[in-house]
C-alpha positions in Angstrom: 148.2 84.1 133.4 149.0 86.0 130.2 147.4 83.1 128.2 144.2 83.5 130.1 144.0 87.2 129.3 144.6 86.5 125.6 141.7 84.0 125.6 139.5 86.5 127.4 140.3 89.3 125.0 139.7 87.0 122.0 136.3 86.0 123.4 135.4 89.7 124.0 136.3 90.5 120.3 134.3 87.5 119.1 131.3 88.6 121.2 131.6 92.2 120.0 131.8 91.1 116.4 128.7 88.9 116.9 126.8 91.7 118.6 127.7 94.1 115.7 126.5 91.6 113.1 123.3 91.2 115.0 122.7 94.9 115.2 123.4 95.4 111.5 121.0 92.7 110.5 118.3 94.3 112.6 118.9 97.5 110.6 118.2 95.8 107.3 115.0 96.9 105.7 111.9 94.8 105.7 111.1 93.4 102.3 107.6 92.1 101.4 107.3 88.6 99.9 107.2 88.3 96.1 103.9 88.6 94.4 101.8 85.5 94.2 99.2 84.6 91.6 95.7 85.6 92.6 97.0 88.3 94.9 94.5 90.5 96.8 94.4 94.1 95.5 94.9 96.8 98.1 91.2 97.7 98.1 90.3 94.2 99.0 91.3 94.7 102.7 89.1 97.7 102.9 86.2 96.3 101.0 86.2 92.7 102.3 87.5 93.1 105.9 87.3 96.6 107.4 84.2 98.1 105.8 81.8 95.1 106.4 83.0 94.9 110.0 82.3 98.6 110.5 78.8 98.3 108.9 77.9 95.4 111.1 79.3 96.9 114.3 76.0 98.0 115.8 76.4 95.5 118.5 78.8 95.2 121.5 82.3 96.6 120.9 85.2 95.6 123.1 88.6 97.4 122.8 91.4 97.0 125.3 93.1 100.0 127.0 96.2 101.0 125.1 99.5 102.6 126.1 99.8 106.1 124.7 103.0 105.1 122.9 101.1 102.2 121.3 98.3 104.6 120.2 100.9 106.8 118.5 102.6 103.8 116.8 99.2 102.7 115.5 98.4 106.1 114.2 101.8 106.2 112.4 101.3 102.7 111.1 97.9 103.6 109.7 99.3 106.7 108.0 102.1 104.6 106.5 99.6 102.0 105.3 97.4 104.7 103.8 100.5 106.0 101.9 101.2 102.5 100.6 104.3 102.0 102.7 103.5 98.6 104.0 107.0 97.9 105.1 107.0 100.9 107.4 103.6 100.0 108.6 104.8 96.5 109.5 107.9 97.9 111.3 105.7 100.3 113.4 103.3 97.5 114.3 106.1 95.3 115.3 107.3 98.0 117.7 103.8 98.3 119.1 103.7 94.5 119.6 106.9 94.7 121.6 105.1 97.0 124.0 101.8 95.1 124.0 102.4 91.6 122.5 98.9 90.3 123.0 96.9 93.3 121.9 94.2 92.0 119.5 93.9 95.3 117.6 97.7 95.5 116.9 97.7 91.8 115.9 94.7 92.4 113.5 96.3 95.5 112.0 99.4 93.4 111.3 97.2 90.7 109.7 95.7 93.3 107.4 99.1 94.6 106.4 100.2 91.0 105.7 97.2 90.7 103.4 98.3 93.9 101.6 101.7 92.5 100.9 100.2 89.1 99.9 101.8 87.1 102.7 98.6 85.1 103.3 100.2 82.6 105.8 101.3 85.4 108.0 98.0 87.2 107.6 96.3 84.0 108.8 98.7 83.6 111.7 98.2 87.2 113.0 94.4 87.1 112.6 94.2 83.8 114.6 96.5 85.2 117.3 94.3 88.3 117.4 91.1 86.2 117.8 92.8 84.1 120.4 93.6 87.1 122.6 90.7 89.3 121.7 86.9 89.6 122.1 84.5 87.1 120.7 82.1 89.8 119.6 82.3 93.1 117.8 84.3 94.7 115.1 87.7 93.2 115.9 86.2 89.7 116.0 84.6 90.3 112.6 87.8 91.6 111.1 89.7 88.6 112.4 87.3 86.1 110.7 87.1 88.2 107.5 90.9 88.3 107.3 91.0 84.6 107.8 88.4 84.1 105.1 90.4 86.2 102.5 93.7 84.5 103.5 92.2 81.0 103.2 90.6 81.9 99.9 94.0 83.1 98.6 95.6 79.9 99.9 93.0 77.8 97.9 91.0 76.7 100.9 87.5 77.4 99.8 85.8 75.5 102.6 87.9 77.2 105.2 87.1 80.6 103.6 83.4 79.9 103.7 83.5 78.7 107.3 85.5 81.8 108.3 83.0 84.1 106.6 80.2 82.4 108.6 82.1 82.9 111.8 82.5 86.6 111.0 78.7 87.0 110.9 78.5 85.4 114.3 80.7 88.1 115.8 78.1 90.7 115.3 75.6 90.5 118.1 73.0 93.2 117.9 71.9 94.8 121.2 68.4 93.9 122.4 65.7 96.4 121.5 64.6 98.7 124.3 61.0 99.6 124.7 
């Protein structure tokens, strides 16, 4: 019987050590990937993704309802991104994704942060996930395809970039004229 208790205590210690190691690794800071040649400047996300989508957004706009905690996390992530703290912005967006994992706006914001840190594969991944779970028209759709275009361009896929740019234009349906 004493042998069983010793084994049980040993397993508890092993489990506690593994849990502590896991918790400590979660506390480690997020580090952006190393710079890559032909990297997108910070202004590129604004000038090639967000601004054109806003200008073309005269048509139908679809935004999902959001949890108040998510709204606050998005505001904080936006402030961190504006301040150039992309690591903090990514952490805040990851927290928002834990609450609403399929929210197209959160996924798209994460894609844009990944463009900022020059992680083009991740930017592409998040933009595609955003498009898959989001609207097929409007600003978010346009931002998805513009992000995909920039990421593909940076990954030396000129045809994919051109195709994505064309798809961005298709997202912007203008409302019918009323007489």
